[in-house]
C-alpha positions in Angstrom: 38.1 145.7 15.9 39.5 142.4 15.2 37.6 139.3 16.3 39.1 136.0 17.4 38.6 134.7 13.9 41.1 137.2 12.6 43.9 136.2 14.9 46.9 134.2 13.5 48.4 133.2 16.8 49.1 129.6 16.1 52.6 128.2 15.4 54.5 125.1 14.5 57.8 124.2 16.2 60.4 121.9 14.7 62.6 120.3 17.4 66.0 118.6 17.3 65.6 116.2 20.2 69.2 115.0 20.2 70.5 118.6 20.4 67.6 119.6 22.7 67.0 122.7 20.5 64.4 124.4 18.5 65.3 124.2 14.9 62.7 126.7 13.7 59.3 128.1 14.5 56.6 128.9 11.9 54.2 131.5 13.3 51.3 133.5 12.0 49.1 130.5 11.6 45.4 130.1 12.5 45.0 126.5 13.7 47.9 124.2 12.7 46.4 120.7 12.8 48.8 118.2 11.2 52.4 118.2 9.9 55.0 115.8 8.6 58.8 116.1 8.5 61.3 114.7 6.0 64.7 113.3 6.9 66.2 116.4 5.4 64.3 118.8 7.7 61.8 119.8 5.0 58.2 119.7 6.2 54.6 120.3 5.4 51.8 121.6 7.7 48.1 121.9 7.5 46.5 125.1 8.9 42.8 124.9 9.5 41.0 128.3 9.4 38.5 129.5 11.9 34.8 129.9 11.3 32.0 127.7 9.9 33.2 127.6 6.3 35.3 124.7 5.1 38.7 126.2 4.6 42.3 125.1 5.2 45.8 125.7 3.9 48.8 123.5 3.3 52.2 125.0 3.6 55.5 123.4 2.7 59.1 124.4 3.6 62.3 123.0 2.2 65.4 122.2 4.3 66.5 125.9 4.2 63.2 127.0 5.7 62.1 128.5 2.4 58.4 128.3 1.7 57.9 126.1 -1.4 54.2 125.3 -1.2 51.1 127.3 -0.3 47.8 125.6 -1.3 44.4 126.9 -0.1 41.5 124.5 0.0 37.7 125.1 0.3 37.7 121.8 2.3 39.2 120.3 5.4 42.4 118.4 5.0 42.1 114.7 6.0 45.8 114.0 6.1 49.1 114.7 4.4 52.7 113.4 4.2 56.1 114.3 2.8 58.7 112.0 1.3 61.8 111.1 3.3 63.9 113.0 0.8 61.7 116.1 1.2 60.9 116.6 -2.5 57.4 115.2 -2.7 54.2 115.9 -0.7 50.8 114.4 -0.8 47.5 115.9 0.5 44.1 114.2 0.9 41.0 116.4 1.5 37.8 115.3 3.3 34.4 115.5 1.7 33.2 118.9 0.8 31.1 120.6 -1.9 33.0 121.9 -4.9 36.2 120.9 -6.6 38.3 120.7 -3.5 36.3 117.9 -1.8 37.7 114.4 -1.6 40.8 114.9 -3.7 44.3 113.4 -3.6 47.0 115.8 -4.7 50.7 115.1 -5.2 53.3 117.9 -5.3 56.9 118.2 -6.4 58.2 120.7 -3.9 61.6 121.0 -5.6 60.0 121.9 -9.0 57.1 123.9 -7.4 54.6 121.9 -9.4 51.5 119.8 -8.8 51.9 116.4 -10.3 48.3 115.4 -10.1 44.9 116.1 -8.5 42.5 113.2 -8.6 39.4 111.8 -6.7 41.2 108.7 -5.4 40.0 105.3 -6.4 41.0 104.0 -3.0 39.2 106.5 -0.7 41.0 108.0 2.3 44.3 106.3 3.1 45.8 105.8 6.6 49.4 106.5 5.5 51.6 107.0 2.4 54.9 105.9 1.1 57.0 107.3 -1.8 59.3 105.2 -4.0 62.0 107.5 -5.3 64.8 106.6 -7.8 68.5 107.3 -7.3 68.0 110.3 -9.6 65.4 111.8 -7.3 62.5 111.1 -9.7 59.4 109.7 -8.2 58.5 106.2 -9.3 55.2 105.7 -7.5 53.1 106.9 -4.6 51.7 104.2 -2.4 48.5 104.7 -0.3 48.4 102.5 2.7 45.1 101.2 4.2 45.5 99.4 7.5 42.7 96.9 6.8 43.3 96.2 3.1 46.9 96.8 2.1 49.1 99.0 0.0 48.2 100.3 -3.5 50.0 102.4 -6.0 49.5 105.5 -8.1 51.9 106.6 -10.9 53.5 110.1 -10.7 50.8 111.3 -13.1 47.9 110.0 -11.0 47.1 106.7 -12.8 45.9 104.1 -10.4 48.1 101.0 -11.0 46.4 98.4 -8.8 42.7 98.3 -9.7 42.4 94.5 -9.7 44.5 94.0 -6.6 42.5 96.7 -4.8 39.1 95.1 -5.8 40.2 91.7 -4.5 41.5 93.1 -1.3 38.2 94.9 -0.6 36.3 91.6 -1.2 38.6 89.6 1.1 40.0 91.9 3.8 38.7 94.2 6.5 35.4 94.1 8.4 32.2 92.5 7.1 30.7 96.0 6.6 33.6 97.1 4.4 33.6 93.9 2.4 29.9 94.5 1.6 30.7 98.0 0.4 33.5 96.5 -1.7 31.2 93.9 -3.2 28.6 96.5 -4.1 31.2 98.7 -5.8 32.8 95.8 -7.6 29.4 94.7 -9.0 28.6 98.2 -10.2 32.0 98.5 -11.9 32.0 95.2 -13.7 28.5 93.7 -13.9 29.3 91.8 -17.1 32.4 90.1 -15.7 31.3 86.7 -14.6 34.5 86.1 -12.7 34.0 89.3 -10.7 30.3 88.5 -10.1 31.3 85.0 -8.7 33.9 86.7 -6.4 31.3 89.1 -5.2 29.0 86.2 -4.2 31.7 84.4 -2.3 32.6 87.6 -0.5 29.0 88.4 0.4 28.2 85.0 1.7 31.2 85.2 4.1 30.5 88.8 5.1 26.8 88.1 5.8 27.6 85.1 8.0 29.9 87.3 10.1 27.7 90.4 10.2 25.8 91.3 13.3 22.1 90.9 12.2 21.2 94.0 14.1 23.1 96.0 11.5 20.0 96.0 9.3 21.3 98.6 6.9 24.3 96.5 6.1 22.3 93.2 6.1 19.8 94.6 3.6 22.6 96.1 1.4 24.5 92.8 1.4 21.4 90.8 0.6 20.3 93.2 -2.1 23.8 93.1 -3.7 23.7 89.3 -3.5 20.4 89.3 -5.3 21.8 91.5 -8.0 24.8 89.2 -8.5 22.5 86.1 -8.6 20.3 87.8 -11.1 23.3 88.7 -13.3 24.2 85.0 -13.3 20.7 84.0 -14.3 20.0 82.3 -11.0 16.6 84.0 -10.7 14.9 81.9 -7.9 17.9 82.4 -5.7 17.9 86.1 -6.6 14.2 86.4 -5.5 15.1 84.7 -2.2 17.9 87.1 -1.5 15.8 90.1 -2.4 13.0 88.9 -0.1 15.4 88.5 2.8 16.7 92.0 2.1 13.1 93.3 2.3 12.5 91.5 5.6 15.6 93.2 7.0 14.6 96.6 5.6 11.4 97.1 3.7 12.9 100.3 2.2 15.8 98.6 0.6 14.4 99.3 -2.8 13.8 95.9 -4.4 10.0 95.3 -3.9 9.2 96.2 -7.5 12.1 94.1 -8.8 10.9 91.1 -6.8 7.3 91.4 -8.2 8.7 91.5 -11.8 10.9 88.5 -11.3 8.1 86.5 -9.8 5.9 87.2 -12.8 8.7 86.3 -15.1 9.3 83.0 -13.3 5.6 82.2 -13.2 5.4 82.8 -17.0 8.1 80.2 -17.5 
């Protein structure tokens, strides 16, 4: 006997509002969750499977209603989009164990090929834009983050705006997101004095704005500030920042570091 988990009774309907007509209906789906339609009438849809396991499918159809994409994921799909011309589609998955977790994939629906599959440098985007040449070839994929801006990938998956993205994360968005941006920038370029100085400026501003009850973020920001100061050789200031971090959260993980720095300073 079939259970509810076996039923494919979901469907997606494409409407022409001006004509007040149903253009097509795609049935035999489990749980259609999200879709996007091109100016040509081509579209993509995410179908989330039932059950406890992480599982979803992305289907793509061209303007003639021919299926041109069927990709199964062992992860939930975070979002997706199709280009206005209907040729390109992008899919971002959510976190999940295995190879399908947190990946950004770009497809050429016309050629039936995957252009790239990468763990995105920019995290999960809010929206996407496609820059397409007159010959139909894709020039770049833009990921749009409402708090930080628009950043670009090449058709082969190369991230083109690393420096711009780093600076945006340090200067835009919430205090919490800027603290994360500062921490990541410091990890990526600890030997770059210019980057370390930018991190300090960003952290000082973020910590002033931050609600002090957000102890996890306060301690993270102060620890990162201490690390930046230490990299610049400003050891007494680094100790002060570390000690503030410990006051906010004794488990922040710098107690041993503080003791070593104090011994070093005492020894001259």
